[in-house]
Chimera marker file (.cmm) of the C-alpha trace (Angstrom):
<marker_set name="trace">
<marker id="1" x="188.815" y="-97.597" z="73.119" r="1" g="1" b="0" radius="0.5"/>
<marker id="2" x="188.792" y="-99.542" z="70.125" r="1" g="1" b="0" radius="0.5"/>
<marker id="3" x="191.508" y="-99.099" z="67.473" r="1" g="1" b="0" radius="0.5"/>
<marker id="4" x="188.780" y="-98.351" z="64.904" r="1" g="1" b="0" radius="0.5"/>
<marker id="5" x="188.042" y="-95.037" z="66.665" r="1" g="1" b="0" radius="0.5"/>
<marker id="6" x="191.787" y="-93.870" z="66.560" r="1" g="1" b="0" radius="0.5"/>
<marker id="7" x="191.984" y="-94.304" z="62.769" r="1" g="1" b="0" radius="0.5"/>
<marker id="8" x="189.144" y="-92.275" z="61.586" r="1" g="1" b="0" radius="0.5"/>
<marker id="9" x="191.257" y="-89.101" z="61.647" r="1" g="1" b="0" radius="0.5"/>
<marker id="10" x="190.144" y="-85.803" z="63.332" r="1" g="1" b="0" radius="0.5"/>
<marker id="11" x="186.493" y="-85.472" z="64.191" r="1" g="1" b="0" radius="0.5"/>
<marker id="12" x="184.369" y="-82.779" z="62.728" r="1" g="1" b="0" radius="0.5"/>
<marker id="13" x="182.059" y="-80.976" z="65.062" r="1" g="1" b="0" radius="0.5"/>
<marker id="14" x="178.482" y="-81.347" z="64.390" r="1" g="1" b="0" radius="0.5"/>
<marker id="15" x="176.663" y="-77.965" z="63.474" r="1" g="1" b="0" radius="0.5"/>
<marker id="16" x="173.845" y="-77.064" z="65.982" r="1" g="1" b="0" radius="0.5"/>
<marker id="17" x="171.703" y="-76.004" z="62.981" r="1" g="1" b="0" radius="0.5"/>
<marker id="18" x="171.485" y="-78.077" z="59.779" r="1" g="1" b="0" radius="0.5"/>
<marker id="19" x="172.571" y="-76.392" z="56.421" r="1" g="1" b="0" radius="0.5"/>
<marker id="20" x="168.876" y="-76.274" z="55.432" r="1" g="1" b="0" radius="0.5"/>
<marker id="21" x="168.002" y="-74.417" z="58.578" r="1" g="1" b="0" radius="0.5"/>
<marker id="22" x="170.698" y="-71.791" z="57.943" r="1" g="1" b="0" radius="0.5"/>
<marker id="23" x="169.321" y="-71.343" z="54.556" r="1" g="1" b="0" radius="0.5"/>
<marker id="24" x="165.660" y="-70.676" z="55.819" r="1" g="1" b="0" radius="0.5"/>
<marker id="25" x="167.107" y="-68.299" z="58.460" r="1" g="1" b="0" radius="0.5"/>
<marker id="26" x="169.056" y="-66.184" z="56.009" r="1" g="1" b="0" radius="0.5"/>
<marker id="27" x="166.187" y="-66.228" z="53.455" r="1" g="1" b="0" radius="0.5"/>
<marker id="28" x="163.704" y="-65.114" z="56.368" r="1" g="1" b="0" radius="0.5"/>
<marker id="29" x="166.027" y="-62.209" z="57.403" r="1" g="1" b="0" radius="0.5"/>
<marker id="30" x="166.399" y="-61.144" z="53.780" r="1" g="1" b="0" radius="0.5"/>
<marker id="31" x="162.598" y="-61.160" z="53.277" r="1" g="1" b="0" radius="0.5"/>
<marker id="32" x="162.174" y="-59.098" z="56.377" r="1" g="1" b="0" radius="0.5"/>
<marker id="33" x="164.745" y="-56.624" z="55.490" r="1" g="1" b="0" radius="0.5"/>
<marker id="34" x="163.395" y="-56.092" z="52.105" r="1" g="1" b="0" radius="0.5"/>
<marker id="35" x="159.818" y="-55.782" z="53.546" r="1" g="1" b="0" radius="0.5"/>
<marker id="36" x="161.092" y="-53.079" z="55.917" r="1" g="1" b="0" radius="0.5"/>
<marker id="37" x="162.986" y="-51.167" z="53.077" r="1" g="1" b="0" radius="0.5"/>
<marker id="38" x="159.694" y="-51.339" z="50.925" r="1" g="1" b="0" radius="0.5"/>
<marker id="39" x="157.595" y="-50.126" z="53.871" r="1" g="1" b="0" radius="0.5"/>
<marker id="40" x="160.175" y="-47.196" z="54.444" r="1" g="1" b="0" radius="0.5"/>
<marker id="41" x="160.303" y="-46.224" z="50.844" r="1" g="1" b="0" radius="0.5"/>
<marker id="42" x="156.470" y="-46.320" z="50.670" r="1" g="1" b="0" radius="0.5"/>
<marker id="43" x="156.100" y="-44.129" z="53.633" r="1" g="1" b="0" radius="0.5"/>
<marker id="44" x="158.715" y="-41.640" z="52.323" r="1" g="1" b="0" radius="0.5"/>
<marker id="45" x="156.801" y="-41.484" z="48.868" r="1" g="1" b="0" radius="0.5"/>
<marker id="46" x="153.580" y="-40.721" z="50.820" r="1" g="1" b="0" radius="0.5"/>
<marker id="47" x="155.274" y="-38.020" z="52.737" r="1" g="1" b="0" radius="0.5"/>
<marker id="48" x="156.740" y="-36.441" z="49.503" r="1" g="1" b="0" radius="0.5"/>
<marker id="49" x="153.354" y="-36.581" z="47.744" r="1" g="1" b="0" radius="0.5"/>
<marker id="50" x="151.551" y="-34.946" z="50.849" r="1" g="1" b="0" radius="0.5"/>
<marker id="51" x="154.275" y="-32.230" z="50.984" r="1" g="1" b="0" radius="0.5"/>
<marker id="52" x="153.839" y="-31.511" z="47.185" r="1" g="1" b="0" radius="0.5"/>
<marker id="53" x="150.121" y="-31.257" z="47.685" r="1" g="1" b="0" radius="0.5"/>
<marker id="54" x="150.480" y="-28.931" z="50.630" r="1" g="1" b="0" radius="0.5"/>
<marker id="55" x="153.057" y="-26.788" z="48.570" r="1" g="1" b="0" radius="0.5"/>
<marker id="56" x="150.742" y="-26.408" z="45.617" r="1" g="1" b="0" radius="0.5"/>
<marker id="57" x="147.721" y="-25.601" z="47.904" r="1" g="1" b="0" radius="0.5"/>
<marker id="58" x="149.750" y="-22.882" z="49.655" r="1" g="1" b="0" radius="0.5"/>
<marker id="59" x="150.946" y="-21.261" z="46.368" r="1" g="1" b="0" radius="0.5"/>
<marker id="60" x="147.338" y="-21.607" z="44.726" r="1" g="1" b="0" radius="0.5"/>
<marker id="61" x="145.806" y="-19.894" z="47.675" r="1" g="1" b="0" radius="0.5"/>
<marker id="62" x="148.545" y="-17.367" z="47.963" r="1" g="1" b="0" radius="0.5"/>
<marker id="63" x="148.018" y="-16.489" z="44.287" r="1" g="1" b="0" radius="0.5"/>
<marker id="64" x="144.107" y="-16.185" z="44.635" r="1" g="1" b="0" radius="0.5"/>
<marker id="65" x="144.508" y="-14.080" z="47.769" r="1" g="1" b="0" radius="0.5"/>
<marker id="66" x="146.895" y="-11.614" z="45.875" r="1" g="1" b="0" radius="0.5"/>
<marker id="67" x="144.330" y="-11.434" z="42.978" r="1" g="1" b="0" radius="0.5"/>
<marker id="68" x="141.495" y="-10.863" z="45.480" r="1" g="1" b="0" radius="0.5"/>
<marker id="69" x="143.312" y="-8.068" z="47.168" r="1" g="1" b="0" radius="0.5"/>
<marker id="70" x="144.308" y="-6.315" z="44.070" r="1" g="1" b="0" radius="0.5"/>
<marker id="71" x="141.162" y="-6.793" z="41.987" r="1" g="1" b="0" radius="0.5"/>
<marker id="72" x="138.426" y="-4.344" z="43.308" r="1" g="1" b="0" radius="0.5"/>
<marker id="73" x="135.725" y="-2.622" z="41.376" r="1" g="1" b="0" radius="0.5"/>
<marker id="74" x="133.738" y="0.218" z="42.940" r="1" g="1" b="0" radius="0.5"/>
<marker id="75" x="130.467" y="-1.048" z="41.341" r="1" g="1" b="0" radius="0.5"/>
<marker id="76" x="130.569" y="-4.143" z="43.392" r="1" g="1" b="0" radius="0.5"/>
<marker id="77" x="133.180" y="-3.240" z="46.255" r="1" g="1" b="0" radius="0.5"/>
<marker id="78" x="131.029" y="-5.090" z="48.959" r="1" g="1" b="0" radius="0.5"/>
<marker id="79" x="131.257" y="-8.378" z="46.905" r="1" g="1" b="0" radius="0.5"/>
<marker id="80" x="134.878" y="-7.978" z="46.262" r="1" g="1" b="0" radius="0.5"/>
<marker id="81" x="135.503" y="-7.295" z="50.041" r="1" g="1" b="0" radius="0.5"/>
<marker id="82" x="133.529" y="-10.419" z="50.891" r="1" g="1" b="0" radius="0.5"/>
<marker id="83" x="135.560" y="-12.520" z="48.550" r="1" g="1" b="0" radius="0.5"/>
<marker id="84" x="138.787" y="-11.308" z="50.338" r="1" g="1" b="0" radius="0.5"/>
<marker id="85" x="137.144" y="-12.054" z="53.725" r="1" g="1" b="0" radius="0.5"/>
<marker id="86" x="136.007" y="-15.654" z="52.538" r="1" g="1" b="0" radius="0.5"/>
<marker id="87" x="139.717" y="-16.364" z="52.057" r="1" g="1" b="0" radius="0.5"/>
<marker id="88" x="140.885" y="-14.935" z="55.160" r="1" g="1" b="0" radius="0.5"/>
<marker id="89" x="141.551" y="-16.191" z="58.670" r="1" g="1" b="0" radius="0.5"/>
<marker id="90" x="143.011" y="-15.175" z="61.951" r="1" g="1" b="0" radius="0.5"/>
<marker id="91" x="144.708" y="-11.736" z="62.365" r="1" g="1" b="0" radius="0.5"/>
<marker id="92" x="144.345" y="-10.856" z="58.646" r="1" g="1" b="0" radius="0.5"/>
<marker id="93" x="140.599" y="-11.530" z="58.718" r="1" g="1" b="0" radius="0.5"/>
<marker id="94" x="140.153" y="-9.526" z="62.033" r="1" g="1" b="0" radius="0.5"/>
<marker id="95" x="141.995" y="-6.525" z="60.740" r="1" g="1" b="0" radius="0.5"/>
<marker id="96" x="140.500" y="-6.364" z="57.290" r="1" g="1" b="0" radius="0.5"/>
<marker id="97" x="136.980" y="-6.975" z="58.455" r="1" g="1" b="0" radius="0.5"/>
<marker id="98" x="137.219" y="-4.153" z="60.951" r="1" g="1" b="0" radius="0.5"/>
<marker id="99" x="138.473" y="-1.887" z="58.154" r="1" g="1" b="0" radius="0.5"/>
<marker id="100" x="136.208" y="-3.083" z="55.335" r="1" g="1" b="0" radius="0.5"/>
<marker id="101" x="133.411" y="-0.576" z="55.723" r="1" g="1" b="0" radius="0.5"/>
<marker id="102" x="135.671" y="2.644" z="55.437" r="1" g="1" b="0" radius="0.5"/>
<marker id="103" x="137.577" y="0.777" z="52.571" r="1" g="1" b="0" radius="0.5"/>
<marker id="104" x="134.389" y="0.209" z="50.610" r="1" g="1" b="0" radius="0.5"/>
<marker id="105" x="133.317" y="3.988" z="51.115" r="1" g="1" b="0" radius="0.5"/>
<marker id="106" x="136.740" y="5.186" z="49.898" r="1" g="1" b="0" radius="0.5"/>
<marker id="107" x="136.721" y="2.909" z="46.837" r="1" g="1" b="0" radius="0.5"/>
<marker id="108" x="133.229" y="3.913" z="45.909" r="1" g="1" b="0" radius="0.5"/>
<marker id="109" x="133.757" y="7.695" z="46.345" r="1" g="1" b="0" radius="0.5"/>
<marker id="110" x="136.984" y="7.521" z="44.250" r="1" g="1" b="0" radius="0.5"/>
<marker id="111" x="135.157" y="5.232" z="41.739" r="1" g="1" b="0" radius="0.5"/>
<marker id="112" x="138.274" y="3.195" z="41.776" r="1" g="1" b="0" radius="0.5"/>
<marker id="113" x="138.631" y="0.044" z="39.672" r="1" g="1" b="0" radius="0.5"/>
<marker id="114" x="141.807" y="-2.017" z="39.960" r="1" g="1" b="0" radius="0.5"/>
<marker id="115" x="142.794" y="-5.335" z="38.289" r="1" g="1" b="0" radius="0.5"/>
<marker id="116" x="145.647" y="-7.450" z="39.611" r="1" g="1" b="0" radius="0.5"/>
<marker id="117" x="147.437" y="-10.244" z="37.617" r="1" g="1" b="0" radius="0.5"/>
<marker id="118" x="149.974" y="-12.717" z="39.122" r="1" g="1" b="0" radius="0.5"/>
<marker id="119" x="153.218" y="-12.530" z="37.412" r="1" g="1" b="0" radius="0.5"/>
<marker id="120" x="155.267" y="-14.875" z="39.637" r="1" g="1" b="0" radius="0.5"/>
<marker id="121" x="154.564" y="-16.951" z="42.714" r="1" g="1" b="0" radius="0.5"/>
<marker id="122" x="156.770" y="-19.081" z="44.912" r="1" g="1" b="0" radius="0.5"/>
<marker id="123" x="156.921" y="-20.796" z="48.165" r="1" g="1" b="0" radius="0.5"/>
<marker id="124" x="159.443" y="-19.156" z="50.572" r="1" g="1" b="0" radius="0.5"/>
<marker id="125" x="159.041" y="-21.528" z="53.455" r="1" g="1" b="0" radius="0.5"/>
<marker id="126" x="156.515" y="-24.274" z="54.855" r="1" g="1" b="0" radius="0.5"/>
<marker id="127" x="155.584" y="-26.087" z="57.797" r="1" g="1" b="0" radius="0.5"/>
<marker id="128" x="152.931" y="-28.825" z="58.067" r="1" g="1" b="0" radius="0.5"/>
<marker id="129" x="150.128" y="-26.434" z="58.468" r="1" g="1" b="0" radius="0.5"/>
<marker id="130" x="151.435" y="-22.995" z="57.112" r="1" g="1" b="0" radius="0.5"/>
<marker id="131" x="153.304" y="-21.543" z="54.242" r="1" g="1" b="0" radius="0.5"/>
<marker id="132" x="154.925" y="-18.254" z="53.322" r="1" g="1" b="0" radius="0.5"/>
<marker id="133" x="154.152" y="-17.419" z="49.697" r="1" g="1" b="0" radius="0.5"/>
<marker id="134" x="155.930" y="-14.739" z="47.843" r="1" g="1" b="0" radius="0.5"/>
<marker id="135" x="153.730" y="-13.277" z="44.975" r="1" g="1" b="0" radius="0.5"/>
<marker id="136" x="154.465" y="-10.638" z="42.358" r="1" g="1" b="0" radius="0.5"/>
<marker id="137" x="151.463" y="-8.780" z="41.166" r="1" g="1" b="0" radius="0.5"/>
<marker id="138" x="151.025" y="-6.329" z="38.343" r="1" g="1" b="0" radius="0.5"/>
<marker id="139" x="148.121" y="-3.933" z="39.077" r="1" g="1" b="0" radius="0.5"/>
<marker id="140" x="146.326" y="-1.551" z="36.746" r="1" g="1" b="0" radius="0.5"/>
<marker id="141" x="143.952" y="1.085" z="38.199" r="1" g="1" b="0" radius="0.5"/>
<marker id="142" x="141.435" y="3.613" z="36.902" r="1" g="1" b="0" radius="0.5"/>
<marker id="143" x="140.008" y="6.163" z="39.324" r="1" g="1" b="0" radius="0.5"/>
<marker id="144" x="136.960" y="8.301" z="38.427" r="1" g="1" b="0" radius="0.5"/>
<marker id="145" x="137.075" y="6.985" z="34.810" r="1" g="1" b="0" radius="0.5"/>
<marker id="146" x="140.636" y="8.074" z="34.205" r="1" g="1" b="0" radius="0.5"/>
<marker id="147" x="143.047" y="5.253" z="33.588" r="1" g="1" b="0" radius="0.5"/>
<marker id="148" x="146.403" y="5.139" z="35.313" r="1" g="1" b="0" radius="0.5"/>
<marker id="149" x="148.732" y="4.519" z="32.334" r="1" g="1" b="0" radius="0.5"/>
<marker id="150" x="151.538" y="3.186" z="34.492" r="1" g="1" b="0" radius="0.5"/>
<marker id="151" x="150.845" y="-0.360" z="35.855" r="1" g="1" b="0" radius="0.5"/>
<marker id="152" x="152.136" y="-0.814" z="39.404" r="1" g="1" b="0" radius="0.5"/>
<marker id="153" x="154.083" y="-3.884" z="40.562" r="1" g="1" b="0" radius="0.5"/>
<marker id="154" x="153.643" y="-5.046" z="43.897" r="1" g="1" b="0" radius="0.5"/>
<marker id="155" x="155.312" y="-7.972" z="45.825" r="1" g="1" b="0" radius="0.5"/>
<marker id="156" x="153.554" y="-9.418" z="48.737" r="1" g="1" b="0" radius="0.5"/>
<marker id="157" x="154.402" y="-12.135" z="51.425" r="1" g="1" b="0" radius="0.5"/>
<marker id="158" x="151.169" y="-14.045" z="52.247" r="1" g="1" b="0" radius="0.5"/>
<marker id="159" x="151.052" y="-16.291" z="55.148" r="1" g="1" b="0" radius="0.5"/>
<marker id="160" x="148.760" y="-19.122" z="54.282" r="1" g="1" b="0" radius="0.5"/>
<marker id="161" x="147.279" y="-21.418" z="56.923" r="1" g="1" b="0" radius="0.5"/>
<marker id="162" x="145.627" y="-24.806" z="56.522" r="1" g="1" b="0" radius="0.5"/>
<marker id="163" x="142.021" y="-25.047" z="57.737" r="1" g="1" b="0" radius="0.5"/>
<marker id="164" x="140.566" y="-28.287" z="57.204" r="1" g="1" b="0" radius="0.5"/>
<marker id="165" x="140.901" y="-29.500" z="53.773" r="1" g="1" b="0" radius="0.5"/>
<marker id="166" x="141.392" y="-25.917" z="52.549" r="1" g="1" b="0" radius="0.5"/>
<marker id="167" x="143.845" y="-23.099" z="53.344" r="1" g="1" b="0" radius="0.5"/>
<marker id="168" x="143.129" y="-19.265" z="53.997" r="1" g="1" b="0" radius="0.5"/>
<marker id="169" x="145.306" y="-16.214" z="54.214" r="1" g="1" b="0" radius="0.5"/>
<marker id="170" x="146.298" y="-15.397" z="57.598" r="1" g="1" b="0" radius="0.5"/>
<marker id="171" x="148.665" y="-12.454" z="57.284" r="1" g="1" b="0" radius="0.5"/>
<marker id="172" x="149.837" y="-10.131" z="54.328" r="1" g="1" b="0" radius="0.5"/>
<marker id="173" x="152.932" y="-8.126" z="54.145" r="1" g="1" b="0" radius="0.5"/>
<marker id="174" x="154.077" y="-6.008" z="51.199" r="1" g="1" b="0" radius="0.5"/>
<marker id="175" x="157.760" y="-6.361" z="50.549" r="1" g="1" b="0" radius="0.5"/>
<marker id="176" x="160.262" y="-4.180" z="48.742" r="1" g="1" b="0" radius="0.5"/>
<link id1="1" id2="2" r="1" g="1" b="0" radius="0.2"/>
<link id1="2" id2="3" r="1" g="1" b="0" radius="0.2"/>
<link id1="3" id2="4" r="1" g="1" b="0" radius="0.2"/>
<link id1="4" id2="5" r="1" g="1" b="0" radius="0.2"/>
<link id1="5" id2="6" r="1" g="1" b="0" radius="0.2"/>
<link id1="6" id2="7" r="1" g="1" b="0" radius="0.2"/>
<link id1="7" id2="8" r="1" g="1" b="0" radius="0.2"/>
<link id1="8" id2="9" r="1" g="1" b="0" radius="0.2"/>
<link id1="9" id2="10" r="1" g="1" b="0" radius="0.2"/>
<link id1="10" id2="11" r="1" g="1" b="0" radius="0.2"/>
<link id1="11" id2="12" r="1" g="1" b="0" radius="0.2"/>
<link id1="12" id2="13" r="1" g="1" b="0" radius="0.2"/>
<link id1="13" id2="14" r="1" g="1" b="0" radius="0.2"/>
<link id1="14" id2="15" r="1" g="1" b="0" radius="0.2"/>
<link id1="15" id2="16" r="1" g="1" b="0" radius="0.2"/>
<link id1="16" id2="17" r="1" g="1" b="0" radius="0.2"/>
<link id1="17" id2="18" r="1" g="1" b="0" radius="0.2"/>
<link id1="18" id2="19" r="1" g="1" b="0" radius="0.2"/>
<link id1="19" id2="20" r="1" g="1" b="0" radius="0.2"/>
<link id1="20" id2="21" r="1" g="1" b="0" radius="0.2"/>
<link id1="21" id2="22" r="1" g="1" b="0" radius="0.2"/>
<link id1="22" id2="23" r="1" g="1" b="0" radius="0.2"/>
<link id1="23" id2="24" r="1" g="1" b="0" radius="0.2"/>
<link id1="24" id2="25" r="1" g="1" b="0" radius="0.2"/>
<link id1="25" id2="26" r="1" g="1" b="0" radius="0.2"/>
<link id1="26" id2="27" r="1" g="1" b="0" radius="0.2"/>
<link id1="27" id2="28" r="1" g="1" b="0" radius="0.2"/>
<link id1="28" id2="29" r="1" g="1" b="0" radius="0.2"/>
<link id1="29" id2="30" r="1" g="1" b="0" radius="0.2"/>
<link id1="30" id2="31" r="1" g="1" b="0" radius="0.2"/>
<link id1="31" id2="32" r="1" g="1" b="0" radius="0.2"/>
<link id1="32" id2="33" r="1" g="1" b="0" radius="0.2"/>
<link id1="33" id2="34" r="1" g="1" b="0" radius="0.2"/>
<link id1="34" id2="35" r="1" g="1" b="0" radius="0.2"/>
<link id1="35" id2="36" r="1" g="1" b="0" radius="0.2"/>
<link id1="36" id2="37" r="1" g="1" b="0" radius="0.2"/>
<link id1="37" id2="38" r="1" g="1" b="0" radius="0.2"/>
<link id1="38" id2="39" r="1" g="1" b="0" radius="0.2"/>
<link id1="39" id2="40" r="1" g="1" b="0" radius="0.2"/>
<link id1="40" id2="41" r="1" g="1" b="0" radius="0.2"/>
<link id1="41" id2="42" r="1" g="1" b="0" radius="0.2"/>
<link id1="42" id2="43" r="1" g="1" b="0" radius="0.2"/>
<link id1="43" id2="44" r="1" g="1" b="0" radius="0.2"/>
<link id1="44" id2="45" r="1" g="1" b="0" radius="0.2"/>
<link id1="45" id2="46" r="1" g="1" b="0" radius="0.2"/>
<link id1="46" id2="47" r="1" g="1" b="0" radius="0.2"/>
<link id1="47" id2="48" r="1" g="1" b="0" radius="0.2"/>
<link id1="48" id2="49" r="1" g="1" b="0" radius="0.2"/>
<link id1="49" id2="50" r="1" g="1" b="0" radius="0.2"/>
<link id1="50" id2="51" r="1" g="1" b="0" radius="0.2"/>
<link id1="51" id2="52" r="1" g="1" b="0" radius="0.2"/>
<link id1="52" id2="53" r="1" g="1" b="0" radius="0.2"/>
<link id1="53" id2="54" r="1" g="1" b="0" radius="0.2"/>
<link id1="54" id2="55" r="1" g="1" b="0" radius="0.2"/>
<link id1="55" id2="56" r="1" g="1" b="0" radius="0.2"/>
<link id1="56" id2="57" r="1" g="1" b="0" radius="0.2"/>
<link id1="57" id2="58" r="1" g="1" b="0" radius="0.2"/>
<link id1="58" id2="59" r="1" g="1" b="0" radius="0.2"/>
<link id1="59" id2="60" r="1" g="1" b="0" radius="0.2"/>
<link id1="60" id2="61" r="1" g="1" b="0" radius="0.2"/>
<link id1="61" id2="62" r="1" g="1" b="0" radius="0.2"/>
<link id1="62" id2="63" r="1" g="1" b="0" radius="0.2"/>
<link id1="63" id2="64" r="1" g="1" b="0" radius="0.2"/>
<link id1="64" id2="65" r="1" g="1" b="0" radius="0.2"/>
<link id1="65" id2="66" r="1" g="1" b="0" radius="0.2"/>
<link id1="66" id2="67" r="1" g="1" b="0" radius="0.2"/>
<link id1="67" id2="68" r="1" g="1" b="0" radius="0.2"/>
<link id1="68" id2="69" r="1" g="1" b="0" radius="0.2"/>
<link id1="69" id2="70" r="1" g="1" b="0" radius="0.2"/>
<link id1="70" id2="71" r="1" g="1" b="0" radius="0.2"/>
<link id1="71" id2="72" r="1" g="1" b="0" radius="0.2"/>
<link id1="72" id2="73" r="1" g="1" b="0" radius="0.2"/>
<link id1="73" id2="74" r="1" g="1" b="0" radius="0.2"/>
<link id1="74" id2="75" r="1" g="1" b="0" radius="0.2"/>
<link id1="75" id2="76" r="1" g="1" b="0" radius="0.2"/>
<link id1="76" id2="77" r="1" g="1" b="0" radius="0.2"/>
<link id1="77" id2="78" r="1" g="1" b="0" radius="0.2"/>
<link id1="78" id2="79" r="1" g="1" b="0" radius="0.2"/>
<link id1="79" id2="80" r="1" g="1" b="0" radius="0.2"/>
<link id1="80" id2="81" r="1" g="1" b="0" radius="0.2"/>
<link id1="81" id2="82" r="1" g="1" b="0" radius="0.2"/>
<link id1="82" id2="83" r="1" g="1" b="0" radius="0.2"/>
<link id1="83" id2="84" r="1" g="1" b="0" radius="0.2"/>
<link id1="84" id2="85" r="1" g="1" b="0" radius="0.2"/>
<link id1="85" id2="86" r="1" g="1" b="0" radius="0.2"/>
<link id1="86" id2="87" r="1" g="1" b="0" radius="0.2"/>
<link id1="87" id2="88" r="1" g="1" b="0" radius="0.2"/>
<link id1="88" id2="89" r="1" g="1" b="0" radius="0.2"/>
<link id1="89" id2="90" r="1" g="1" b="0" radius="0.2"/>
<link id1="90" id2="91" r="1" g="1" b="0" radius="0.2"/>
<link id1="91" id2="92" r="1" g="1" b="0" radius="0.2"/>
<link id1="92" id2="93" r="1" g="1" b="0" radius="0.2"/>
<link id1="93" id2="94" r="1" g="1" b="0" radius="0.2"/>
<link id1="94" id2="95" r="1" g="1" b="0" radius="0.2"/>
<link id1="95" id2="96" r="1" g="1" b="0" radius="0.2"/>
<link id1="96" id2="97" r="1" g="1" b="0" radius="0.2"/>
<link id1="97" id2="98" r="1" g="1" b="0" radius="0.2"/>
<link id1="98" id2="99" r="1" g="1" b="0" radius="0.2"/>
<link id1="99" id2="100" r="1" g="1" b="0" radius="0.2"/>
<link id1="100" id2="101" r="1" g="1" b="0" radius="0.2"/>
<link id1="101" id2="102" r="1" g="1" b="0" radius="0.2"/>
<link id1="102" id2="103" r="1" g="1" b="0" radius="0.2"/>
<link id1="103" id2="104" r="1" g="1" b="0" radius="0.2"/>
<link id1="104" id2="105" r="1" g="1" b="0" radius="0.2"/>
<link id1="105" id2="106" r="1" g="1" b="0" radius="0.2"/>
<link id1="106" id2="107" r="1" g="1" b="0" radius="0.2"/>
<link id1="107" id2="108" r="1" g="1" b="0" radius="0.2"/>
<link id1="108" id2="109" r="1" g="1" b="0" radius="0.2"/>
<link id1="109" id2="110" r="1" g="1" b="0" radius="0.2"/>
<link id1="110" id2="111" r="1" g="1" b="0" radius="0.2"/>
<link id1="111" id2="112" r="1" g="1" b="0" radius="0.2"/>
<link id1="112" id2="113" r="1" g="1" b="0" radius="0.2"/>
<link id1="113" id2="114" r="1" g="1" b="0" radius="0.2"/>
<link id1="114" id2="115" r="1" g="1" b="0" radius="0.2"/>
<link id1="115" id2="116" r="1" g="1" b="0" radius="0.2"/>
<link id1="116" id2="117" r="1" g="1" b="0" radius="0.2"/>
<link id1="117" id2="118" r="1" g="1" b="0" radius="0.2"/>
<link id1="118" id2="119" r="1" g="1" b="0" radius="0.2"/>
<link id1="119" id2="120" r="1" g="1" b="0" radius="0.2"/>
<link id1="120" id2="121" r="1" g="1" b="0" radius="0.2"/>
<link id1="121" id2="122" r="1" g="1" b="0" radius="0.2"/>
<link id1="122" id2="123" r="1" g="1" b="0" radius="0.2"/>
<link id1="123" id2="124" r="1" g="1" b="0" radius="0.2"/>
<link id1="124" id2="125" r="1" g="1" b="0" radius="0.2"/>
<link id1="125" id2="126" r="1" g="1" b="0" radius="0.2"/>
<link id1="126" id2="127" r="1" g="1" b="0" radius="0.2"/>
<link id1="127" id2="128" r="1" g="1" b="0" radius="0.2"/>
<link id1="128" id2="129" r="1" g="1" b="0" radius="0.2"/>
<link id1="129" id2="130" r="1" g="1" b="0" radius="0.2"/>
<link id1="130" id2="131" r="1" g="1" b="0" radius="0.2"/>
<link id1="131" id2="132" r="1" g="1" b="0" radius="0.2"/>
<link id1="132" id2="133" r="1" g="1" b="0" radius="0.2"/>
<link id1="133" id2="134" r="1" g="1" b="0" radius="0.2"/>
<link id1="134" id2="135" r="1" g="1" b="0" radius="0.2"/>
<link id1="135" id2="136" r="1" g="1" b="0" radius="0.2"/>
<link id1="136" id2="137" r="1" g="1" b="0" radius="0.2"/>
<link id1="137" id2="138" r="1" g="1" b="0" radius="0.2"/>
<link id1="138" id2="139" r="1" g="1" b="0" radius="0.2"/>
<link id1="139" id2="140" r="1" g="1" b="0" radius="0.2"/>
<link id1="140" id2="141" r="1" g="1" b="0" radius="0.2"/>
<link id1="141" id2="142" r="1" g="1" b="0" radius="0.2"/>
<link id1="142" id2="143" r="1" g="1" b="0" radius="0.2"/>
<link id1="143" id2="144" r="1" g="1" b="0" radius="0.2"/>
<link id1="144" id2="145" r="1" g="1" b="0" radius="0.2"/>
<link id1="145" id2="146" r="1" g="1" b="0" radius="0.2"/>
<link id1="146" id2="147" r="1" g="1" b="0" radius="0.2"/>
<link id1="147" id2="148" r="1" g="1" b="0" radius="0.2"/>
<link id1="148" id2="149" r="1" g="1" b="0" radius="0.2"/>
<link id1="149" id2="150" r="1" g="1" b="0" radius="0.2"/>
<link id1="150" id2="151" r="1" g="1" b="0" radius="0.2"/>
<link id1="151" id2="152" r="1" g="1" b="0" radius="0.2"/>
<link id1="152" id2="153" r="1" g="1" b="0" radius="0.2"/>
<link id1="153" id2="154" r="1" g="1" b="0" radius="0.2"/>
<link id1="154" id2="155" r="1" g="1" b="0" radius="0.2"/>
<link id1="155" id2="156" r="1" g="1" b="0" radius="0.2"/>
<link id1="156" id2="157" r="1" g="1" b="0" radius="0.2"/>
<link id1="157" id2="158" r="1" g="1" b="0" radius="0.2"/>
<link id1="158" id2="159" r="1" g="1" b="0" radius="0.2"/>
<link id1="159" id2="160" r="1" g="1" b="0" radius="0.2"/>
<link id1="160" id2="161" r="1" g="1" b="0" radius="0.2"/>
<link id1="161" id2="162" r="1" g="1" b="0" radius="0.2"/>
<link id1="162" id2="163" r="1" g="1" b="0" radius="0.2"/>
<link id1="163" id2="164" r="1" g="1" b="0" radius="0.2"/>
<link id1="164" id2="165" r="1" g="1" b="0" radius="0.2"/>
<link id1="165" id2="166" r="1" g="1" b="0" radius="0.2"/>
<link id1="166" id2="167" r="1" g="1" b="0" radius="0.2"/>
<link id1="167" id2="168" r="1" g="1" b="0" radius="0.2"/>
<link id1="168" id2="169" r="1" g="1" b="0" radius="0.2"/>
<link id1="169" id2="170" r="1" g="1" b="0" radius="0.2"/>
<link id1="170" id2="171" r="1" g="1" b="0" radius="0.2"/>
<link id1="171" id2="172" r="1" g="1" b="0" radius="0.2"/>
<link id1="172" id2="173" r="1" g="1" b="0" radius="0.2"/>
<link id1="173" id2="174" r="1" g="1" b="0" radius="0.2"/>
<link id1="174" id2="175" r="1" g="1" b="0" radius="0.2"/>
<link id1="175" id2="176" r="1" g="1" b="0" radius="0.2"/>
</marker_set>
């Protein structure tokens, strides 16, 4: 060994990766992490927007269903029943369609005319393809030309189910 080698002092170990390489790796990791975060945030925003659209669809269909069920005129009861059935599906459709003939007869014989107005509506629960909508309705009725002076207040729980791009009423419950 030469004397020159002993006087240099302690040797510094050489880094396996040069400082420029470490900077590039750290930068690449940061870019990938930021890209992943942006993708995740974008996905969450999309899901939130889709949930809001479903929520609005369920509420609007529930409100329209409540109006259809409470707005019936003896002069065109068949058309009113058809409007109800057009917005119905599943069990509700089956039950209402089987009873629609006698219902029309009773409405026409009584010369009943009712008009419903939604006072409040809200979503009770929701899944990806179904929602439970609570609707409060004020109903005014005339029978045989005599007006019922007292409006009636009904609350309904309507199960609204998605069907393609639209939604329909699958079940109706009156609540206390």
